[in-house]
OpenMM code with the backbone's topology and positions (N, CA, C; nanometers):
from openmm import Vec3, app, unit

residues = "MET SER ASN ARG ILE THR LYS GLU GLN VAL GLU HIS VAL ALA SER LEU ALA LYS LEU GLU LEU SER GLU LYS GLN LEU PRO TYR PHE THR GLU GLN LEU SER ASN ILE MET GLY LEU PHE GLU SER PHE GLU GLU VAL TYR THR SER ASN ILE GLU PRO THR PHE ASN VAL THR ASP GLN ILE ASN THR MET ARG GLU ASP VAL ALA ASP ASN TRP ASN GLU LYS GLU ALA LEU LEU GLN ASN ALA PRO ASP VAL ALA ASP ASP LEU ILE ARG THR PRO THR ILE ILE ASP GLU SER GLU ASP".split()
positions = [
    Vec3(2.6099, 0.8151, 1.2843),
    Vec3(2.5426, 0.8343, 1.1566),
    Vec3(2.4236, 0.9278, 1.1787),
    Vec3(2.4127, 1.0282, 1.0982),
    Vec3(2.3033, 1.1241, 1.1133),
    Vec3(2.1730, 1.0622, 1.0629),
    Vec3(2.0629, 1.1118, 1.1183),
    Vec3(1.9322, 1.0619, 1.0747),
    Vec3(1.8993, 1.1167, 0.9368),
    Vec3(1.8892, 1.0283, 0.8420),
    Vec3(1.8523, 1.0675, 0.7066),
    Vec3(1.7029, 1.0481, 0.6843),
    Vec3(1.6466, 0.9571, 0.7590),
    Vec3(1.5059, 0.9214, 0.7459),
    Vec3(1.4385, 0.9456, 0.8813),
    Vec3(1.3231, 1.0060, 0.8785),
    Vec3(1.2503, 1.0308, 1.0029),
    Vec3(1.1444, 0.9236, 1.0247),
    Vec3(1.0979, 0.9138, 1.1482),
    Vec3(0.9912, 0.8180, 1.1782),
    Vec3(0.8661, 0.8503, 1.0964),
    Vec3(0.8400, 0.9789, 1.0770),
    Vec3(0.7229, 1.0198, 1.0006),
    Vec3(0.7329, 0.9715, 0.8558),
    Vec3(0.8525, 0.9769, 0.8002),
    Vec3(0.8715, 0.9289, 0.6625),
    Vec3(0.8497, 0.7780, 0.6551),
    Vec3(0.8987, 0.7057, 0.7563),
    Vec3(0.8794, 0.5606, 0.7590),
    Vec3(0.7310, 0.5284, 0.7711),
    Vec3(0.6606, 0.6013, 0.8557),
    Vec3(0.5165, 0.5799, 0.8690),
    Vec3(0.4451, 0.6080, 0.7368),
    Vec3(0.4870, 0.7136, 0.6682),
    Vec3(0.4243, 0.7485, 0.5409),
    Vec3(0.4467, 0.6390, 0.4363),
    Vec3(0.5698, 0.5920, 0.4245),
    Vec3(0.6007, 0.4869, 0.3274),
    Vec3(0.5266, 0.3583, 0.3646),
    Vec3(0.5212, 0.3272, 0.4927),
    Vec3(0.4490, 0.2073, 0.5368),
    Vec3(0.3016, 0.2177, 0.5010),
    Vec3(0.2426, 0.3364, 0.5172),
    Vec3(0.1017, 0.3509, 0.4831),
    Vec3(0.0797, 0.3379, 0.3331),
    Vec3(0.1734, 0.3891, 0.2527),
    Vec3(0.1619, 0.3731, 0.1075),
    Vec3(0.1685, 0.2264, 0.0674),
    Vec3(0.2509, 0.1502, 0.1399),
    Vec3(0.2659, 0.0074, 0.1116),
    Vec3(0.1608, -0.0760, 0.1843),
    Vec3(0.0700, -0.0073, 0.2548),
    Vec3(-0.0360, -0.0731, 0.3316),
    Vec3(0.0218, -0.1691, 0.4353),
    Vec3(0.1286, -0.1238, 0.5014),
    Vec3(0.1912, -0.2002, 0.6088),
    Vec3(0.1557, -0.1360, 0.7416),
    Vec3(0.1320, -0.2170, 0.8411),
    Vec3(0.1060, -0.1658, 0.9752),
    Vec3(0.2307, -0.1902, 1.0594),
    Vec3(0.2937, -0.0822, 1.1036),
    Vec3(0.4116, -0.0925, 1.1885),
    Vec3(0.3751, -0.0487, 1.3297),
    Vec3(0.4213, -0.1235, 1.4278),
    Vec3(0.3963, -0.0862, 1.5665),
    Vec3(0.4956, 0.0220, 1.6078),
    Vec3(0.4690, 0.0841, 1.7198),
    Vec3(0.5606, 0.1864, 1.7729),
    Vec3(0.6964, 0.1253, 1.8038),
    Vec3(0.6990, -0.0029, 1.8353),
    Vec3(0.8245, -0.0720, 1.8651),
    Vec3(0.9063, -0.0951, 1.7366),
    Vec3(0.8385, -0.1140, 1.6246),
    Vec3(0.9052, -0.1412, 1.4974),
    Vec3(0.9567, -0.0143, 1.4294),
    Vec3(0.8954, 0.0987, 1.4550),
    Vec3(0.9324, 0.2233, 1.3869),
    Vec3(1.0793, 0.2596, 1.4028),
    Vec3(1.1370, 0.2584, 1.5241),
    Vec3(1.2793, 0.2938, 1.5350),
    Vec3(1.3698, 0.1973, 1.4575),
    Vec3(1.3344, 0.0691, 1.4573),
    Vec3(1.4146, -0.0306, 1.3859),
    Vec3(1.4180, -0.0004, 1.2361),
    Vec3(1.3011, 0.0207, 1.1769),
    Vec3(1.2960, 0.0450, 1.0327),
    Vec3(1.3502, 0.1822, 0.9964),
    Vec3(1.3361, 0.2780, 1.0866),
    Vec3(1.3945, 0.4101, 1.0617),
    Vec3(1.5455, 0.3991, 1.0529),
    Vec3(1.6056, 0.3253, 1.1450),
    Vec3(1.7511, 0.3060, 1.1420),
    Vec3(1.7938, 0.2270, 1.0181),
    Vec3(1.7184, 0.1246, 0.9851),
    Vec3(1.7517, 0.0433, 0.8677),
    Vec3(1.7502, 0.1282, 0.7401),
    Vec3(1.6467, 0.2083, 0.7219),
    Vec3(1.6381, 0.2915, 0.6017),
    Vec3(1.7458, 0.4000, 0.6021),
    Vec3(1.7803, 0.4522, 0.7183),
    Vec3(1.8884, 0.5503, 0.7267),
    Vec3(2.0208, 0.4874, 0.6852),
    Vec3(2.0443, 0.3649, 0.7282),
    Vec3(2.1677, 0.2949, 0.6899),
    Vec3(2.1728, 0.2695, 0.5394),
    Vec3(2.0609, 0.2357, 0.4818),
    Vec3(2.0551, 0.2128, 0.3371),
    Vec3(2.0875, 0.3413, 0.2623),
    Vec3(2.0305, 0.4521, 0.3069),
    Vec3(2.0599, 0.5811, 0.2433),
    Vec3(2.2079, 0.6160, 0.2592),
    Vec3(2.2669, 0.5774, 0.3716),
    Vec3(2.4103, 0.5995, 0.3923),
    Vec3(2.4949, 0.5245, 0.2908),
    Vec3(2.4517, 0.4070, 0.2522),
    Vec3(2.5250, 0.3312, 0.1499),
    Vec3(2.5263, 0.4078, 0.0183),
    Vec3(2.4151, 0.4687, -0.0168),
    Vec3(2.4103, 0.5454, -0.1410),
    Vec3(2.4989, 0.6688, -0.1332),
    Vec3(2.5086, 0.7291, -0.0152),
    Vec3(2.5952, 0.8453, 0.0001),
    Vec3(2.7417, 0.8090, -0.0185),
    Vec3(2.7780, 0.6846, 0.0121),
    Vec3(2.9180, 0.6434, -0.0037),
    Vec3(2.9597, 0.6420, -0.1507),
    Vec3(2.8640, 0.6348, -0.2433),
    Vec3(2.8977, 0.6386, -0.3856),
    Vec3(2.9551, 0.7732, -0.4267),
    Vec3(2.9229, 0.8788, -0.3517),
    Vec3(2.9748, 1.0111, -0.3835),
    Vec3(3.1272, 1.0178, -0.3676),
    Vec3(3.1844, 0.9269, -0.2891),
    Vec3(3.3278, 0.9264, -0.2647),
    Vec3(3.4063, 0.8564, -0.3754),
    Vec3(3.3380, 0.7881, -0.4645),
    Vec3(3.4040, 0.7123, -0.5702),
    Vec3(3.4324, 0.8042, -0.6882),
    Vec3(3.5578, 0.8038, -0.7333),
    Vec3(3.5986, 0.8868, -0.8461),
    Vec3(3.5610, 0.8166, -0.9764),
    Vec3(3.4722, 0.8790, -1.0529),
    Vec3(3.4246, 0.8160, -1.1762),
    Vec3(3.4315, 0.9086, -1.2966),
    Vec3(3.5039, 1.0196, -1.2862),
    Vec3(3.5055, 1.1179, -1.3946),
    Vec3(3.5598, 1.0625, -1.5255),
    Vec3(3.6642, 0.9824, -1.5214),
    Vec3(3.7268, 0.9310, -1.6434),
    Vec3(3.6884, 0.7866, -1.6729),
    Vec3(3.5795, 0.7413, -1.6182),
    Vec3(3.5357, 0.6031, -1.6373),
    Vec3(3.4231, 0.6003, -1.7400),
    Vec3(3.4422, 0.5161, -1.8421),
    Vec3(3.3391, 0.5000, -1.9448),
    Vec3(3.2220, 0.4200, -1.8871),
    Vec3(3.1006, 0.4545, -1.9241),
    Vec3(2.9853, 0.3758, -1.8781),
    Vec3(2.9949, 0.2314, -1.9273),
    Vec3(2.9549, 0.1390, -1.8434),
    Vec3(2.9587, -0.0027, -1.8779),
    Vec3(2.8165, -0.0523, -1.8963),
    Vec3(2.7927, -0.1126, -2.0104),
    Vec3(2.6606, -0.1678, -2.0374),
    Vec3(2.6587, -0.3187, -2.0200),
    Vec3(2.7750, -0.3815, -2.0320),
    Vec3(2.7858, -0.5252, -2.0185),
    Vec3(2.9239, -0.5550, -1.9622),
    Vec3(2.9310, -0.6349, -1.8586),
    Vec3(3.0591, -0.6607, -1.7946),
    Vec3(3.1306, -0.7828, -1.8516),
    Vec3(3.0687, -0.8529, -1.9438),
    Vec3(3.1337, -0.9673, -2.0075),
    Vec3(3.1357, -0.9457, -2.1583),
    Vec3(3.2138, -1.0256, -2.2264),
    Vec3(3.2209, -1.0147, -2.3719),
    Vec3(3.1229, -1.1100, -2.4411),
    Vec3(3.0339, -1.1702, -2.3641),
    Vec3(2.9376, -1.2620, -2.4236),
    Vec3(2.8323, -1.1853, -2.5024),
    Vec3(2.7933, -1.2436, -2.6119),
    Vec3(2.6907, -1.1852, -2.6979),
    Vec3(2.5733, -1.2819, -2.7010),
    Vec3(2.4536, -1.2272, -2.6979),
    Vec3(2.3350, -1.3130, -2.7034),
    Vec3(2.3341, -1.3941, -2.8319),
    Vec3(2.3119, -1.5215, -2.8172),
    Vec3(2.3001, -1.6092, -2.9324),
    Vec3(2.1518, -1.6296, -2.9590),
    Vec3(2.1090, -1.5873, -3.0744),
    Vec3(1.9673, -1.5963, -3.1074),
    Vec3(1.9449, -1.7138, -3.2022),
    Vec3(1.8283, -1.7709, -3.1932),
    Vec3(1.7900, -1.8758, -3.2864),
    Vec3(1.6591, -1.8348, -3.3519),
    Vec3(1.6317, -1.8949, -3.4631),
    Vec3(1.5085, -1.8648, -3.5341),
    Vec3(1.3897, -1.9128, -3.4514),
    Vec3(1.2869, -1.8326, -3.4426),
    Vec3(1.1670, -1.8668, -3.3674),
    Vec3(1.0769, -1.9522, -3.4555),
    Vec3(1.0858, -2.0839, -3.4354),
    Vec3(1.0121, -2.1773, -3.5185),
    Vec3(0.9266, -2.2659, -3.4281),
    Vec3(0.8001, -2.2832, -3.4656),
    Vec3(0.7121, -2.3735, -3.3918),
    Vec3(0.7630, -2.5158, -3.4073),
    Vec3(0.7707, -2.5876, -3.2955),
    Vec3(0.8215, -2.7240, -3.2983),
    Vec3(0.7155, -2.8161, -3.2374),
    Vec3(0.7004, -2.9328, -3.2915),
    Vec3(0.6042, -3.0323, -3.2444),
    Vec3(0.4597, -2.9836, -3.2565),
    Vec3(0.4329, -2.8990, -3.3491),
    Vec3(0.2981, -2.8459, -3.3657),
    Vec3(0.2012, -2.9528, -3.4139),
    Vec3(0.2506, -3.0582, -3.4714),
    Vec3(0.1634, -3.1620, -3.5272),
    Vec3(0.1328, -3.2730, -3.4273),
    Vec3(0.1649, -3.2568, -3.3015),
    Vec3(0.1427, -3.3608, -3.2022),
    Vec3(0.0269, -3.3274, -3.1081),
    Vec3(-0.0693, -3.2505, -3.1574),
    Vec3(-0.1823, -3.2081, -3.0755),
    Vec3(-0.2632, -3.3283, -3.0277),
    Vec3(-0.2898, -3.4220, -3.1162),
    Vec3(-0.3710, -3.5382, -3.0785),
    Vec3(-0.3038, -3.6198, -2.9687),
    Vec3(-0.1742, -3.6392, -2.9774),
    Vec3(-0.1026, -3.7143, -2.8741),
    Vec3(-0.1095, -3.6411, -2.7404),
    Vec3(-0.0993, -3.5096, -2.7450),
    Vec3(-0.1085, -3.4303, -2.6226),
    Vec3(-0.2474, -3.4439, -2.5617),
    Vec3(-0.3505, -3.4301, -2.6432),
    Vec3(-0.4869, -3.4385, -2.5913),
    Vec3(-0.5190, -3.5775, -2.5374),
    Vec3(-0.4590, -3.6812, -2.5944),
    Vec3(-0.4819, -3.8166, -2.5446),
    Vec3(-0.4224, -3.8357, -2.4052),
    Vec3(-0.3187, -3.7607, -2.3721),
    Vec3(-0.2558, -3.7718, -2.2404),
    Vec3(-0.3178, -3.6788, -2.1367),
    Vec3(-0.4058, -3.5896, -2.1794),
    Vec3(-0.4675, -3.4955, -2.0864),
    Vec3(-0.5743, -3.5663, -2.0037),
    Vec3(-0.5890, -3.5321, -1.8766),
    Vec3(-0.6891, -3.5992, -1.7926),
    Vec3(-0.8323, -3.5635, -1.8300),
    Vec3(-0.8554, -3.4429, -1.8861),
    Vec3(-0.9908, -3.4011, -1.9228),
    Vec3(-0.9826, -3.3097, -2.0447),
    Vec3(-1.0621, -3.3395, -2.1469),
    Vec3(-1.0588, -3.2647, -2.2724),
    Vec3(-1.1997, -3.2194, -2.3071),
    Vec3(-1.2119, -3.0973, -2.3601),
    Vec3(-1.3407, -3.0473, -2.4079),
    Vec3(-1.3152, -2.9589, -2.5281),
    Vec3(-1.3816, -2.9872, -2.6389),
    Vec3(-1.3701, -2.9079, -2.7627),
    Vec3(-1.2248, -2.8942, -2.8090),
    Vec3(-1.1509, -3.0027, -2.8085),
    Vec3(-1.0099, -3.0047, -2.8503),
    Vec3(-0.9206, -2.9143, -2.7648),
    Vec3(-0.9605, -2.8908, -2.6417),
    Vec3(-0.8810, -2.8128, -2.5464),
    Vec3(-0.8661, -2.8926, -2.4180),
    Vec3(-0.7583, -2.8677, -2.3452),
    Vec3(-0.7393, -2.9336, -2.2166),
    Vec3(-0.8230, -2.8588, -2.1136),
    Vec3(-0.9096, -2.9327, -2.0455),
    Vec3(-0.9948, -2.8728, -1.9422),
    Vec3(-0.9199, -2.8803, -1.8089),
    Vec3(-0.9195, -2.7681, -1.7374),
    Vec3(-0.8534, -2.7631, -1.6067),
    Vec3(-0.9550, -2.7289, -1.4996),
    Vec3(-0.9242, -2.7586, -1.3740),
    Vec3(-1.0177, -2.7246, -1.2664),
    Vec3(-1.0325, -2.5718, -1.2564),
    Vec3(-1.1499, -2.5290, -1.2099),
    Vec3(-1.1745, -2.3878, -1.1890),
    Vec3(-1.0867, -2.3388, -1.0740),
    Vec3(-1.0178, -2.2289, -1.0968),
    Vec3(-0.9307, -2.1726, -0.9940),
    Vec3(-1.0014, -2.0577, -0.9230),
    Vec3(-1.0695, -1.9755, -0.9965),
    Vec3(-1.1405, -1.8609, -0.9396),
    Vec3(-1.2893, -1.8855, -0.9516),
    Vec3(-1.3563, -1.8865, -0.8390),
    Vec3(-1.5006, -1.9065, -0.8382),
    Vec3(-1.5662, -1.7693, -0.8297),
    Vec3(-1.6258, -1.7243, -0.9401),
    Vec3(-1.6848, -1.5901, -0.9457),
    Vec3(-1.8262, -1.5873, -0.8895),
    Vec3(-1.8758, -1.7013, -0.8428),
    Vec3(-2.0122, -1.7031, -0.7900),
    Vec3(-2.0185, -1.6436, -0.6503),
    Vec3(-1.9044, -1.6383, -0.5813),
    Vec3(-1.9005, -1.5798, -0.4471),
    Vec3(-1.8830, -1.4295, -0.4569),
    Vec3(-1.9247, -1.3602, -0.3500),
    Vec3(-1.9102, -1.2133, -0.3474),
    Vec3(-1.7687, -1.1731, -0.3236),
] * unit.nanometer
topology = app.Topology()
chain = topology.addChain("A")
for resn in residues:
    res = topology.addResidue(resn, chain)
    for name in ("N", "CA", "C"):
        topology.addAtom(name, app.Element.getBySymbol(name[0]), res)
């Protein structure tokens, strides 16, 4: 298999993705990406001139339902089951502490 991807290209893509690859890893990923590109080249061998584009491979059609609010009148029951409530809202623990730098 010919080299489709160079080590320099792998290093460039890794730097864009903020990945650090060792010198030992570079040949491995270069070969892997070359093999992937080879798979795409194999599509050129497939005859598709008389094939209609396919948008859906099954005959299923999306079944839609009306978008209606349900159980909207059970707010009080929901708030009674919440562990902590403030101003008719469920209070949750702080996830992001903005006091730190």
